[in-house]
PQR file with spaces between the fields and no chain letter, atoms N, CA, C, O and H, PARSE charges and radii, in Angstrom:
ATOM       1  N    MET     1      14.715    3.961    1.305 -0.4000 1.5000
ATOM       2  CA   MET     1      14.353    2.615    1.656 -0.0000 2.0000
ATOM       3  C    MET     1      15.498    1.692    1.244  0.5500 1.7000
ATOM       4  O    MET     1      16.077    1.850    0.169 -0.5500 1.4000
ATOM       5  N    THR     2      15.810    0.754    2.086 -0.4000 1.5000
ATOM       6  CA   THR     2      16.817   -0.249    1.778 -0.0000 2.0000
ATOM       7  C    THR     2      16.175   -1.346    0.945  0.5500 1.7000
ATOM       8  O    THR     2      15.043   -1.752    1.211 -0.5500 1.4000
ATOM       9  H    THR     2      15.340    0.625    2.959  0.4000 1.0000
ATOM      10  N    VAL     3      16.895   -1.827   -0.064 -0.4000 1.5000
ATOM      11  CA   VAL     3      16.407   -2.902   -0.924 -0.0000 2.0000
ATOM      12  C    VAL     3      17.248   -4.145   -0.686  0.5500 1.7000
ATOM      13  O    VAL     3      18.477   -4.083   -0.713 -0.5500 1.4000
ATOM      14  H    VAL     3      17.814   -1.498   -0.280  0.4000 1.0000
ATOM      15  N    ILE     4      16.587   -5.275   -0.454 -0.4000 1.5000
ATOM      16  CA   ILE     4      17.266   -6.557   -0.279 -0.0000 2.0000
ATOM      17  C    ILE     4      16.783   -7.481   -1.387  0.5500 1.7000
ATOM      18  O    ILE     4      15.580   -7.699   -1.534 -0.5500 1.4000
ATOM      19  H    ILE     4      15.589   -5.325   -0.432  0.4000 1.0000
ATOM      20  N    THR     5      17.706   -8.022   -2.164 -0.4000 1.5000
ATOM      21  CA   THR     5      17.357   -8.952   -3.227 -0.0000 2.0000
ATOM      22  C    THR     5      17.303  -10.363   -2.652  0.5500 1.7000
ATOM      23  O    THR     5      18.237  -10.808   -1.985 -0.5500 1.4000
ATOM      24  H    THR     5      18.683   -7.845   -2.044  0.4000 1.0000
ATOM      25  N    ILE     6      16.210  -11.055   -2.915 -0.4000 1.5000
ATOM      26  CA   ILE     6      16.037  -12.405   -2.379 -0.0000 2.0000
ATOM      27  C    ILE     6      16.281  -13.430   -3.479  0.5500 1.7000
ATOM      28  O    ILE     6      16.263  -13.096   -4.664 -0.5500 1.4000
ATOM      29  H    ILE     6      15.451  -10.693   -3.457  0.4000 1.0000
ATOM      30  N    ASP     7      16.508  -14.675   -3.084 -0.4000 1.5000
ATOM      31  CA   ASP     7      16.733  -15.733   -4.073 -0.0000 2.0000
ATOM      32  C    ASP     7      15.419  -16.125   -4.743  0.5500 1.7000
ATOM      33  O    ASP     7      14.334  -15.794   -4.264 -0.5500 1.4000
ATOM      34  H    ASP     7      16.523  -14.947   -2.121  0.4000 1.0000
ATOM      35  N    ARG     8      15.540  -16.834   -5.858 -0.4000 1.5000
ATOM      36  CA   ARG     8      14.371  -17.200   -6.664 -0.0000 2.0000
ATOM      37  C    ARG     8      13.364  -18.018   -5.858  0.5500 1.7000
ATOM      38  O    ARG     8      12.159  -17.792   -5.969 -0.5500 1.4000
ATOM      39  H    ARG     8      16.421  -17.104   -6.247  0.4000 1.0000
ATOM      40  N    SER     9      13.835  -18.952   -5.058 -0.4000 1.5000
ATOM      41  CA   SER     9      12.944  -19.816   -4.280 -0.0000 2.0000
ATOM      42  C    SER     9      12.080  -19.001   -3.316  0.5500 1.7000
ATOM      43  O    SER     9      10.874  -19.226   -3.213 -0.5500 1.4000
ATOM      44  H    SER     9      14.814  -19.135   -4.968  0.4000 1.0000
ATOM      45  N    THR    10      12.696  -18.066   -2.621 -0.4000 1.5000
ATOM      46  CA   THR    10      11.949  -17.220   -1.687 -0.0000 2.0000
ATOM      47  C    THR    10      10.976  -16.330   -2.459  0.5500 1.7000
ATOM      48  O    THR    10       9.838  -16.132   -2.035 -0.5500 1.4000
ATOM      49  H    THR    10      13.675  -17.882   -2.705  0.4000 1.0000
ATOM      50  N    GLY    11      11.427  -15.798   -3.589 -0.4000 1.5000
ATOM      51  CA   GLY    11      10.546  -14.968   -4.415 -0.0000 2.0000
ATOM      52  C    GLY    11       9.331  -15.735   -4.881  0.5500 1.7000
ATOM      53  O    GLY    11       8.220  -15.204   -4.879 -0.5500 1.4000
ATOM      54  H    GLY    11      12.351  -15.958   -3.934  0.4000 1.0000
ATOM      55  N    ASP    12       9.529  -16.986   -5.284 -0.4000 1.5000
ATOM      56  CA   ASP    12       8.397  -17.809   -5.722 -0.0000 2.0000
ATOM      57  C    ASP    12       7.405  -18.033   -4.585  0.5500 1.7000
ATOM      58  O    ASP    12       6.194  -18.021   -4.801 -0.5500 1.4000
ATOM      59  H    ASP    12      10.431  -17.417   -5.286  0.4000 1.0000
ATOM      60  N    LYS    13       7.920  -18.238   -3.379 -0.4000 1.5000
ATOM      61  CA   LYS    13       7.041  -18.435   -2.222 -0.0000 2.0000
ATOM      62  C    LYS    13       6.229  -17.166   -1.941  0.5500 1.7000
ATOM      63  O    LYS    13       5.027  -17.236   -1.686 -0.5500 1.4000
ATOM      64  H    LYS    13       8.905  -18.249   -3.204  0.4000 1.0000
ATOM      65  N    LEU    14       6.888  -16.020   -1.990 -0.4000 1.5000
ATOM      66  CA   LEU    14       6.219  -14.757   -1.663 -0.0000 2.0000
ATOM      67  C    LEU    14       5.272  -14.298   -2.771  0.5500 1.7000
ATOM      68  O    LEU    14       4.276  -13.629   -2.500 -0.5500 1.4000
ATOM      69  H    LEU    14       7.865  -15.963   -2.198  0.4000 1.0000
ATOM      70  N    ARG    15       5.579  -14.652   -4.000 -0.4000 1.5000
ATOM      71  CA   ARG    15       4.747  -14.238   -5.126 -0.0000 2.0000
ATOM      72  C    ARG    15       3.336  -14.807   -5.026  0.5500 1.7000
ATOM      73  O    ARG    15       2.392  -14.219   -5.554 -0.5500 1.4000
ATOM      74  H    ARG    15       6.388  -15.196   -4.221  0.4000 1.0000
ATOM      75  N    GLY    16       3.189  -15.927   -4.363 -0.4000 1.5000
ATOM      76  CA   GLY    16       1.889  -16.572   -4.276 -0.0000 2.0000
ATOM      77  C    GLY    16       1.015  -16.148   -3.113  0.5500 1.7000
ATOM      78  O    GLY    16      -0.090  -16.670   -2.959 -0.5500 1.4000
ATOM      79  H    GLY    16       3.955  -16.405   -3.934  0.4000 1.0000
ATOM      80  N    VAL    17       1.477  -15.214   -2.284 -0.4000 1.5000
ATOM      81  CA   VAL    17       0.671  -14.830   -1.118 -0.0000 2.0000
ATOM      82  C    VAL    17      -0.163  -13.588   -1.416  0.5500 1.7000
ATOM      83  O    VAL    17       0.209  -12.760   -2.246 -0.5500 1.4000
ATOM      84  H    VAL    17       2.374  -14.791   -2.409  0.4000 1.0000
ATOM      85  N    ASN    18      -1.294  -13.473   -0.725 -0.4000 1.5000
ATOM      86  CA   ASN    18      -2.149  -12.296   -0.911 -0.0000 2.0000
ATOM      87  C    ASN    18      -2.544  -11.673    0.426  0.5500 1.7000
ATOM      88  O    ASN    18      -3.556  -10.980    0.528 -0.5500 1.4000
ATOM      89  H    ASN    18      -1.596  -14.147   -0.050  0.4000 1.0000
ATOM      90  N    GLU    19      -1.737  -11.927    1.436 -0.4000 1.5000
ATOM      91  CA   GLU    19      -1.936  -11.322    2.751 -0.0000 2.0000
ATOM      92  C    GLU    19      -0.575  -11.170    3.414  0.5500 1.7000
ATOM      93  O    GLU    19       0.389  -11.793    2.969 -0.5500 1.4000
ATOM      94  H    GLU    19      -0.915  -12.489    1.353  0.4000 1.0000
ATOM      95  N    PRO    20      -0.466  -10.362    4.462 -0.5600 1.5000
ATOM      96  CA   PRO    20       0.825  -10.186    5.114  0.2800 2.0000
ATOM      97  C    PRO    20       1.404  -11.521    5.594  0.5500 1.7000
ATOM      98  O    PRO    20       0.676  -12.415    6.025 -0.5500 1.4000
ATOM      99  N    VAL    21       2.728  -11.628    5.507 -0.4000 1.5000
ATOM     100  CA   VAL    21       3.448  -12.838    5.899 -0.0000 2.0000
ATOM     101  C    VAL    21       4.538  -12.452    6.884  0.5500 1.7000
ATOM     102  O    VAL    21       5.294  -11.512    6.641 -0.5500 1.4000
ATOM     103  H    VAL    21       3.319  -10.902    5.156  0.4000 1.0000
ATOM     104  N    GLN    22       4.623  -13.169    7.991 -0.4000 1.5000
ATOM     105  CA   GLN    22       5.693  -12.934    8.967 -0.0000 2.0000
ATOM     106  C    GLN    22       6.944  -13.673    8.500  0.5500 1.7000
ATOM     107  O    GLN    22       6.882  -14.860    8.178 -0.5500 1.4000
ATOM     108  H    GLN    22       4.009  -13.933    8.189  0.4000 1.0000
ATOM     109  N    LEU    23       8.075  -12.976    8.462 -0.4000 1.5000
ATOM     110  CA   LEU    23       9.342  -13.581    8.054 -0.0000 2.0000
ATOM     111  C    LEU    23      10.188  -13.869    9.284  0.5500 1.7000
ATOM     112  O    LEU    23      10.355  -13.009   10.149 -0.5500 1.4000
ATOM     113  H    LEU    23       8.126  -12.012    8.724  0.4000 1.0000
ATOM     114  N    ARG    24      10.727  -15.102    9.359 -0.4000 1.5000
ATOM     115  CA   ARG    24      11.565  -15.525   10.478 -0.0000 2.0000
ATOM     116  C    ARG    24      12.865  -16.096    9.949  0.5500 1.7000
ATOM     117  O    ARG    24      12.916  -16.597    8.826 -0.5500 1.4000
ATOM     118  H    ARG    24      10.592  -15.801    8.656  0.4000 1.0000
ATOM     119  N    ASP    25      13.915  -16.021   10.754 -0.4000 1.5000
ATOM     120  CA   ASP    25      15.176  -16.635   10.357 -0.0000 2.0000
ATOM     121  C    ASP    25      15.177  -18.107   10.753  0.5500 1.7000
ATOM     122  O    ASP    25      14.189  -18.613   11.285 -0.5500 1.4000
ATOM     123  H    ASP    25      13.873  -15.614   11.666  0.4000 1.0000
ATOM     124  N    GLU    26      16.284  -18.791   10.494 -0.4000 1.5000
ATOM     125  CA   GLU    26      16.352  -20.230   10.763 -0.0000 2.0000
ATOM     126  C    GLU    26      16.237  -20.577   12.239  0.5500 1.7000
ATOM     127  O    GLU    26      15.954  -21.725   12.583 -0.5500 1.4000
ATOM     128  H    GLU    26      17.087  -18.380   10.061  0.4000 1.0000
ATOM     129  N    ARG    27      16.456  -19.598   13.118 -0.4000 1.5000
ATOM     130  CA   ARG    27      16.291  -19.828   14.569 -0.0000 2.0000
ATOM     131  C    ARG    27      14.864  -19.560   15.034  0.5500 1.7000
ATOM     132  O    ARG    27      14.537  -19.786   16.199 -0.5500 1.4000
ATOM     133  H    ARG    27      16.686  -18.666   12.838  0.4000 1.0000
ATOM     134  N    GLY    28      14.015  -19.080   14.129 -0.4000 1.5000
ATOM     135  CA   GLY    28      12.640  -18.786   14.481 -0.0000 2.0000
ATOM     136  C    GLY    28      12.419  -17.366   14.958  0.5500 1.7000
ATOM     137  O    GLY    28      11.313  -17.013   15.369 -0.5500 1.4000
ATOM     138  H    GLY    28      14.281  -18.897   13.183  0.4000 1.0000
ATOM     139  N    GLU    29      13.468  -16.539   14.907 -0.4000 1.5000
ATOM     140  CA   GLU    29      13.325  -15.139   15.335 -0.0000 2.0000
ATOM     141  C    GLU    29      12.648  -14.318   14.249  0.5500 1.7000
ATOM     142  O    GLU    29      12.973  -14.433   13.067 -0.5500 1.4000
ATOM     143  H    GLU    29      14.366  -16.826   14.573  0.4000 1.0000
ATOM     144  N    VAL    30      11.711  -13.496   14.665 -0.4000 1.5000
ATOM     145  CA   VAL    30      10.964  -12.666   13.713 -0.0000 2.0000
ATOM     146  C    VAL    30      11.882  -11.595   13.140  0.5500 1.7000
ATOM     147  O    VAL    30      12.520  -10.841   13.875 -0.5500 1.4000
ATOM     148  H    VAL    30      11.447  -13.403   15.625  0.4000 1.0000
ATOM     149  N    LEU    31      11.936  -11.543   11.807 -0.4000 1.5000
ATOM     150  CA   LEU    31      12.712  -10.521   11.112 -0.0000 2.0000
ATOM     151  C    LEU    31      11.837   -9.338   10.711  0.5500 1.7000
ATOM     152  O    LEU    31      12.299   -8.198   10.658 -0.5500 1.4000
ATOM     153  H    LEU    31      11.418  -12.156   11.209  0.4000 1.0000
ATOM     154  N    GLY    32      10.601   -9.618   10.436 -0.4000 1.5000
ATOM     155  CA   GLY    32       9.703   -8.558   10.001 -0.0000 2.0000
ATOM     156  C    GLY    32       8.499   -9.128    9.313  0.5500 1.7000
ATOM     157  O    GLY    32       8.156  -10.298    9.481 -0.5500 1.4000
ATOM     158  H    GLY    32      10.226  -10.544   10.479  0.4000 1.0000
ATOM     159  N    GLU    33       7.858   -8.282    8.531 -0.4000 1.5000
ATOM     160  CA   GLU    33       6.635   -8.668    7.853 -0.0000 2.0000
ATOM     161  C    GLU    33       6.727   -8.272    6.391  0.5500 1.7000
ATOM     162  O    GLU    33       7.212   -7.191    6.057 -0.5500 1.4000
ATOM     163  H    GLU    33       8.136   -7.332    8.395  0.4000 1.0000
ATOM     164  N    PHE    34       6.261   -9.152    5.530 -0.4000 1.5000
ATOM     165  CA   PHE    34       6.192   -8.882    4.105 -0.0000 2.0000
ATOM     166  C    PHE    34       4.748   -8.612    3.751  0.5500 1.7000
ATOM     167  O    PHE    34       3.855   -9.381    4.108 -0.5500 1.4000
ATOM     168  H    PHE    34       5.867  -10.030    5.802  0.4000 1.0000
ATOM     169  N    ARG    35       4.518   -7.505    3.043 -0.4000 1.5000
ATOM     170  CA   ARG    35       3.168   -7.177    2.570 -0.0000 2.0000
ATOM     171  C    ARG    35       3.229   -7.138    1.055  0.5500 1.7000
ATOM     172  O    ARG    35       3.946   -6.317    0.484 -0.5500 1.4000
ATOM     173  H    ARG    35       5.243   -6.880    2.753  0.4000 1.0000
ATOM     174  N    PRO    36       2.483   -8.020    0.395 -0.5600 1.5000
ATOM     175  CA   PRO    36       2.535   -8.072   -1.066  0.2800 2.0000
ATOM     176  C    PRO    36       2.012   -6.796   -1.706  0.5500 1.7000
ATOM     177  O    PRO    36       1.093   -6.155   -1.196 -0.5500 1.4000
ATOM     178  N    ALA    37       2.619   -6.442   -2.837 -0.4000 1.5000
ATOM     179  CA   ALA    37       2.166   -5.280   -3.593 -0.0000 2.0000
ATOM     180  C    ALA    37       0.870   -5.632   -4.288  0.5500 1.7000
ATOM     181  O    ALA    37       0.729   -6.729   -4.829 -0.5500 1.4000
ATOM     182  H    ALA    37       3.365   -6.962   -3.251  0.4000 1.0000
ATOM     183  N    VAL    38      -0.081   -4.705   -4.278 -0.4000 1.5000
ATOM     184  CA   VAL    38      -1.355   -4.895   -4.952 -0.0000 2.0000
ATOM     185  C    VAL    38      -1.493   -3.767   -5.955  0.5500 1.7000
ATOM     186  O    VAL    38      -1.625   -2.605   -5.570 -0.5500 1.4000
ATOM     187  H    VAL    38       0.034   -3.814   -3.839  0.4000 1.0000
ATOM     188  N    LEU    39      -1.463   -4.094   -7.224 -0.4000 1.5000
ATOM     189  CA   LEU    39      -1.549   -3.061   -8.250 -0.0000 2.0000
ATOM     190  C    LEU    39      -2.905   -2.381   -8.211  0.5500 1.7000
ATOM     191  O    LEU    39      -3.936   -3.039   -8.065 -0.5500 1.4000
ATOM     192  H    LEU    39      -1.355   -5.038   -7.536  0.4000 1.0000
ATOM     193  N    GLY    40      -2.901   -1.048   -8.345 -0.4000 1.5000
ATOM     194  CA   GLY    40      -4.142   -0.297   -8.388 -0.0000 2.0000
ATOM     195  C    GLY    40      -4.772   -0.069   -7.034  0.5500 1.7000
ATOM     196  O    GLY    40      -5.935    0.326   -6.955 -0.5500 1.4000
ATOM     197  H    GLY    40      -2.064   -0.514   -8.464  0.4000 1.0000
ATOM     198  N    SER    41      -4.033   -0.309   -5.965 -0.4000 1.5000
ATOM     199  CA   SER    41      -4.607   -0.137   -4.630 -0.0000 2.0000
ATOM     200  C    SER    41      -3.652    0.657   -3.770  0.5500 1.7000
ATOM     201  O    SER    41      -2.437    0.472   -3.847 -0.5500 1.4000
ATOM     202  H    SER    41      -3.088   -0.630   -6.029  0.4000 1.0000
ATOM     203  N    ASN    42      -4.196    1.542   -2.950 -0.4000 1.5000
ATOM     204  CA   ASN    42      -3.352    2.265   -2.008 -0.0000 2.0000
ATOM     205  C    ASN    42      -3.649    1.826   -0.574  0.5500 1.7000
ATOM     206  O    ASN    42      -3.247    2.492    0.380 -0.5500 1.4000
ATOM     207  H    ASN    42      -5.182    1.692   -2.887  0.4000 1.0000
ATOM     208  N    VAL    43      -4.346    0.717   -0.430 -0.4000 1.5000
ATOM     209  CA   VAL    43      -4.647    0.153    0.886 -0.0000 2.0000
ATOM     210  C    VAL    43      -3.875   -1.147    1.010  0.5500 1.7000
ATOM     211  O    VAL    43      -3.907   -1.976    0.101 -0.5500 1.4000
ATOM     212  H    VAL    43      -4.672    0.176   -1.205  0.4000 1.0000
ATOM     213  N    ASP    44      -3.191   -1.332    2.111 -0.4000 1.5000
ATOM     214  CA   ASP    44      -2.440   -2.562    2.314 -0.0000 2.0000
ATOM     215  C    ASP    44      -3.365   -3.761    2.368  0.5500 1.7000
ATOM     216  O    ASP    44      -4.469   -3.692    2.908 -0.5500 1.4000
ATOM     217  H    ASP    44      -3.165   -0.659    2.850  0.4000 1.0000
ATOM     218  N    VAL    45      -2.901   -4.849    1.804 -0.4000 1.5000
ATOM     219  CA   VAL    45      -3.669   -6.093    1.835 -0.0000 2.0000
ATOM     220  C    VAL    45      -3.890   -6.495    3.286  0.5500 1.7000
ATOM     221  O    VAL    45      -2.969   -6.433    4.100 -0.5500 1.4000
ATOM     222  H    VAL    45      -2.004   -4.904    1.365  0.4000 1.0000
ATOM     223  N    GLY    46      -5.093   -6.902    3.602 -0.4000 1.5000
ATOM     224  CA   GLY    46      -5.394   -7.362    4.950 -0.0000 2.0000
ATOM     225  C    GLY    46      -5.801   -6.258    5.908  0.5500 1.7000
ATOM     226  O    GLY    46      -6.191   -6.534    7.042 -0.5500 1.4000
ATOM     227  H    GLY    46      -5.841   -6.953    2.941  0.4000 1.0000
ATOM     228  N    GLU    47      -5.715   -5.019    5.469 -0.4000 1.5000
ATOM     229  CA   GLU    47      -6.118   -3.910    6.331 -0.0000 2.0000
ATOM     230  C    GLU    47      -7.443   -3.346    5.864  0.5500 1.7000
ATOM     231  O    GLU    47      -7.699   -3.233    4.665 -0.5500 1.4000
ATOM     232  H    GLU    47      -5.398   -4.794    4.547  0.4000 1.0000
ATOM     233  N    GLU    48      -8.276   -2.996    6.816 -0.4000 1.5000
ATOM     234  CA   GLU    48      -9.548   -2.372    6.476 -0.0000 2.0000
ATOM     235  C    GLU    48      -9.347   -0.883    6.270  0.5500 1.7000
ATOM     236  O    GLU    48      -8.404   -0.290    6.795 -0.5500 1.4000
ATOM     237  H    GLU    48      -8.068   -3.088    7.789  0.4000 1.0000
ATOM     238  N    CYS    49     -10.233   -0.295    5.509 -0.4000 1.5000
ATOM     239  CA   CYS    49     -10.200    1.143    5.294 -0.0000 2.0000
ATOM     240  C    CYS    49     -10.412    1.832    6.636  0.5500 1.7000
ATOM     241  O    CYS    49     -11.346    1.487    7.358 -0.5500 1.4000
ATOM     242  H    CYS    49     -10.998   -0.777    5.083  0.4000 1.0000
ATOM     243  N    PRO    50      -9.565    2.800    6.986 -0.5600 1.5000
ATOM     244  CA   PRO    50      -9.706    3.469    8.281  0.2800 2.0000
ATOM     245  C    PRO    50     -10.866    4.466    8.344  0.5500 1.7000
ATOM     246  O    PRO    50     -11.166    4.999    9.412 -0.5500 1.4000
ATOM     247  N    LEU    51     -11.521    4.719    7.199 -0.4000 1.5000
ATOM     248  CA   LEU    51     -12.607    5.695    7.159 -0.0000 2.0000
ATOM     249  C    LEU    51     -13.953    5.002    7.294  0.5500 1.7000
ATOM     250  O    LEU    51     -14.163    3.926    6.735 -0.5500 1.4000
ATOM     251  H    LEU    51     -11.276    4.286    6.332  0.4000 1.0000
ATOM     252  N    ASP    52     -14.863    5.622    8.039 -0.4000 1.5000
ATOM     253  CA   ASP    52     -16.202    5.043    8.156 -0.0000 2.0000
ATOM     254  C    ASP    52     -17.038    5.428    6.934  0.5500 1.7000
ATOM     255  O    ASP    52     -16.637    6.272    6.133 -0.5500 1.4000
ATOM     256  H    ASP    52     -14.692    6.496    8.494  0.4000 1.0000
ATOM     257  N    GLU    53     -18.185    4.805    6.808 -0.4000 1.5000
ATOM     258  CA   GLU    53     -19.044    5.007    5.635 -0.0000 2.0000
ATOM     259  C    GLU    53     -19.459    6.464    5.464  0.5500 1.7000
ATOM     260  O    GLU    53     -19.518    6.961    4.339 -0.5500 1.4000
ATOM     261  H    GLU    53     -18.511    4.119    7.458  0.4000 1.0000
ATOM     262  N    ALA    54     -19.748    7.157    6.567 -0.4000 1.5000
ATOM     263  CA   ALA    54     -20.151    8.569    6.490 -0.0000 2.0000
ATOM     264  C    ALA    54     -19.031    9.427    5.905  0.5500 1.7000
ATOM     265  O    ALA    54     -19.292   10.307    5.085 -0.5500 1.4000
ATOM     266  H    ALA    54     -19.701    6.754    7.481  0.4000 1.0000
ATOM     267  N    GLU    55     -17.792    9.181    6.315 -0.4000 1.5000
ATOM     268  CA   GLU    55     -16.653    9.945    5.794 -0.0000 2.0000
ATOM     269  C    GLU    55     -16.428    9.642    4.320  0.5500 1.7000
ATOM     270  O    GLU    55     -16.104   10.546    3.549 -0.5500 1.4000
ATOM     271  H    GLU    55     -17.579    8.465    6.981  0.4000 1.0000
ATOM     272  N    LEU    56     -16.591    8.397    3.918 -0.4000 1.5000
ATOM     273  CA   LEU    56     -16.444    8.043    2.508 -0.0000 2.0000
ATOM     274  C    LEU    56     -17.488    8.761    1.662  0.5500 1.7000
ATOM     275  O    LEU    56     -17.176    9.263    0.583 -0.5500 1.4000
ATOM     276  H    LEU    56     -16.854    7.663    4.544  0.4000 1.0000
ATOM     277  N    GLN    57     -18.720    8.812    2.145 -0.4000 1.5000
ATOM     278  CA   GLN    57     -19.781    9.510    1.414 -0.0000 2.0000
ATOM     279  C    GLN    57     -19.517   11.008    1.354  0.5500 1.7000
ATOM     280  O    GLN    57     -19.743   11.638    0.320 -0.5500 1.4000
ATOM     281  H    GLN    57     -18.975    8.404    3.022  0.4000 1.0000
ATOM     282  N    ARG    58     -19.036   11.584    2.461 -0.4000 1.5000
ATOM     283  CA   ARG    58     -18.716   13.015    2.476 -0.0000 2.0000
ATOM     284  C    ARG    58     -17.646   13.328    1.432  0.5500 1.7000
ATOM     285  O    ARG    58     -17.749   14.310    0.697 -0.5500 1.4000
ATOM     286  H    ARG    58     -18.852   11.072    3.300  0.4000 1.0000
ATOM     287  N    ARG    59     -16.631   12.489    1.378 -0.4000 1.5000
ATOM     288  CA   ARG    59     -15.548   12.717    0.418 -0.0000 2.0000
ATOM     289  C    ARG    59     -16.016   12.566   -1.026  0.5500 1.7000
ATOM     290  O    ARG    59     -15.509   13.248   -1.917 -0.5500 1.4000
ATOM     291  H    ARG    59     -16.548   11.691    1.975  0.4000 1.0000
ATOM     292  N    GLU    60     -16.980   11.676   -1.261 -0.4000 1.5000
ATOM     293  CA   GLU    60     -17.529   11.527   -2.611 -0.0000 2.0000
ATOM     294  C    GLU    60     -18.218   12.809   -3.071  0.5500 1.7000
ATOM     295  O    GLU    60     -18.223   13.125   -4.260 -0.5500 1.4000
ATOM     296  H    GLU    60     -17.391   11.122   -0.538  0.4000 1.0000
ATOM     297  N    GLN    61     -18.795   13.542   -2.129 -0.4000 1.5000
ATOM     298  CA   GLN    61     -19.526   14.764   -2.457 -0.0000 2.0000
ATOM     299  C    GLN    61     -18.624   15.986   -2.575  0.5500 1.7000
ATOM     300  O    GLN    61     -19.051   17.022   -3.086 -0.5500 1.4000
ATOM     301  H    GLN    61     -18.791   13.285   -1.162  0.4000 1.0000
ATOM     302  N    GLU    62     -17.375   15.876   -2.105 -0.4000 1.5000
ATOM     303  CA   GLU    62     -16.448   17.006   -2.150 -0.0000 2.0000
ATOM     304  C    GLU    62     -16.163   17.423   -3.584  0.5500 1.7000
ATOM     305  O    GLU    62     -16.104   16.600   -4.498 -0.5500 1.4000
ATOM     306  H    GLU    62     -17.029   15.035   -1.690  0.4000 1.0000
ATOM     307  N    GLU    63     -15.989   18.723   -3.747 -0.4000 1.5000
ATOM     308  CA   GLU    63     -15.593   19.235   -5.058 -0.0000 2.0000
ATOM     309  C    GLU    63     -14.150   18.824   -5.321  0.5500 1.7000
ATOM     310  O    GLU    63     -13.295   18.930   -4.442 -0.5500 1.4000
ATOM     311  H    GLU    63     -16.037   19.391   -3.005  0.4000 1.0000
ATOM     312  N    THR    64     -13.891   18.359   -6.526 -0.4000 1.5000
ATOM     313  CA   THR    64     -12.529   17.966   -6.870 -0.0000 2.0000
ATOM     314  C    THR    64     -11.955   18.930   -7.893  0.5500 1.7000
ATOM     315  O    THR    64     -12.692   19.565   -8.648 -0.5500 1.4000
ATOM     316  H    THR    64     -14.586   18.273   -7.240  0.4000 1.0000
ATOM     317  N    LEU    65     -10.655   19.029   -7.911 -0.4000 1.5000
ATOM     318  CA   LEU    65      -9.966   19.911   -8.848 -0.0000 2.0000
ATOM     319  C    LEU    65      -9.222   19.064   -9.871  0.5500 1.7000
ATOM     320  O    LEU    65      -8.686   18.003   -9.550 -0.5500 1.4000
ATOM     321  H    LEU    65     -10.057   18.513   -7.299  0.4000 1.0000
ATOM     322  N    SER    66      -9.198   19.543  -11.093 -0.4000 1.5000
ATOM     323  CA   SER    66      -8.421   18.857  -12.119 -0.0000 2.0000
ATOM     324  C    SER    66      -6.947   19.198  -11.917  0.5500 1.7000
ATOM     325  O    SER    66      -6.610   20.121  -11.175 -0.5500 1.4000
ATOM     326  H    SER    66      -9.634   20.405  -11.354  0.4000 1.0000
ATOM     327  N    THR    67      -6.087   18.457  -12.574 -0.4000 1.5000
ATOM     328  CA   THR    67      -4.656   18.745  -12.517 -0.0000 2.0000
ATOM     329  C    THR    67      -4.386   20.149  -13.030  0.5500 1.7000
ATOM     330  O    THR    67      -3.571   20.873  -12.458 -0.5500 1.4000
ATOM     331  H    THR    67      -6.361   17.708  -13.177  0.4000 1.0000
ATOM     332  N    ALA    68      -5.058   20.538  -14.096 -0.4000 1.5000
ATOM     333  CA   ALA    68      -4.878   21.883  -14.661 -0.0000 2.0000
ATOM     334  C    ALA    68      -5.269   22.951  -13.645  0.5500 1.7000
ATOM     335  O    ALA    68      -4.580   23.963  -13.520 -0.5500 1.4000
ATOM     336  H    ALA    68      -5.720   19.950  -14.561  0.4000 1.0000
ATOM     337  N    ASP    69      -6.375   22.738  -12.912 -0.4000 1.5000
ATOM     338  CA   ASP    69      -6.800   23.696  -11.887 -0.0000 2.0000
ATOM     339  C    ASP    69      -5.748   23.823  -10.793  0.5500 1.7000
ATOM     340  O    ASP    69      -5.441   24.930  -10.350 -0.5500 1.4000
ATOM     341  H    ASP    69      -6.935   21.915  -13.013  0.4000 1.0000
ATOM     342  N    VAL    70      -5.205   22.713  -10.363 -0.4000 1.5000
ATOM     343  CA   VAL    70      -4.187   22.729   -9.313 -0.0000 2.0000
ATOM     344  C    VAL    70      -2.953   23.469   -9.800  0.5500 1.7000
ATOM     345  O    VAL    70      -2.403   24.291   -9.067 -0.5500 1.4000
ATOM     346  H    VAL    70      -5.455   21.814  -10.723  0.4000 1.0000
ATOM     347  N    LEU    71      -2.509   23.196  -11.016 -0.4000 1.5000
ATOM     348  CA   LEU    71      -1.326   23.872  -11.559 -0.0000 2.0000
ATOM     349  C    LEU    71      -1.550   25.373  -11.674  0.5500 1.7000
ATOM     350  O    LEU    71      -0.665   26.159  -11.338 -0.5500 1.4000
ATOM     351  H    LEU    71      -2.956   22.528  -11.611  0.4000 1.0000
ATOM     352  N    ARG    72      -2.743   25.783  -12.153 -0.4000 1.5000
ATOM     353  CA   ARG    72      -3.045   27.220  -12.227 -0.0000 2.0000
ATOM     354  C    ARG    72      -2.987   27.856  -10.845  0.5500 1.7000
ATOM     355  O    ARG    72      -2.460   28.957  -10.688 -0.5500 1.4000
ATOM     356  H    ARG    72      -3.462   25.145  -12.426  0.4000 1.0000
ATOM     357  N    SER    73      -3.521   27.174   -9.850 -0.4000 1.5000
ATOM     358  CA   SER    73      -3.522   27.687   -8.483 -0.0000 2.0000
ATOM     359  C    SER    73      -2.088   27.840   -7.954  0.5500 1.7000
ATOM     360  O    SER    73      -1.757   28.838   -7.314 -0.5500 1.4000
ATOM     361  H    SER    73      -3.949   26.279   -9.977  0.4000 1.0000
ATOM     362  N    LEU    74      -1.256   26.850   -8.228 -0.4000 1.5000
ATOM     363  CA   LEU    74       0.128   26.920   -7.768 -0.0000 2.0000
ATOM     364  C    LEU    74       0.912   28.013   -8.492  0.5500 1.7000
ATOM     365  O    LEU    74       1.724   28.709   -7.883 -0.5500 1.4000
ATOM     366  H    LEU    74      -1.525   26.040   -8.749  0.4000 1.0000
ATOM     367  N    GLU    75       0.669   28.159   -9.781 -0.4000 1.5000
ATOM     368  CA   GLU    75       1.374   29.193  -10.549 -0.0000 2.0000
ATOM     369  C    GLU    75       0.957   30.589  -10.108  0.5500 1.7000
ATOM     370  O    GLU    75       1.740   31.529  -10.243 -0.5500 1.4000
ATOM     371  H    GLU    75       0.009   27.594  -10.276  0.4000 1.0000
ATOM     372  N    ALA    76      -0.240   30.746   -9.592 -0.4000 1.5000
ATOM     373  CA   ALA    76      -0.739   32.051   -9.176 -0.0000 2.0000
ATOM     374  C    ALA    76      -0.090   32.521   -7.874  0.5500 1.7000
ATOM     375  O    ALA    76      -0.182   33.701   -7.534 -0.5500 1.4000
ATOM     376  H    ALA    76      -0.876   29.982   -9.482  0.4000 1.0000
ATOM     377  N    ARG    77       0.541   31.650   -7.167 -0.4000 1.5000
ATOM     378  CA   ARG    77       1.147   32.010   -5.870 -0.0000 2.0000
ATOM     379  C    ARG    77       2.406   32.769   -6.037  0.5500 1.7000
ATOM     380  O    ARG    77       3.036   33.144   -5.048 -0.5500 1.4000
ATOM     381  H    ARG    77       0.615   30.692   -7.443  0.4000 1.0000
């Protein structure tokens, strides 16, 4: 991933948003979209979960493995 460092003023503007923001240059041309980081979440801000309620419930009932179980399984291969 390419990293672009922005100036303090732009950072202050972006720090206060909690939804996707369209970025444009001085001519009004769209450069892209900024999506703020949300700690503790793996879902982008402003996006709905792509799974329906039935799938979420099914996944809750699935058997889960501990890290130790996964490592034992991998070492056994």
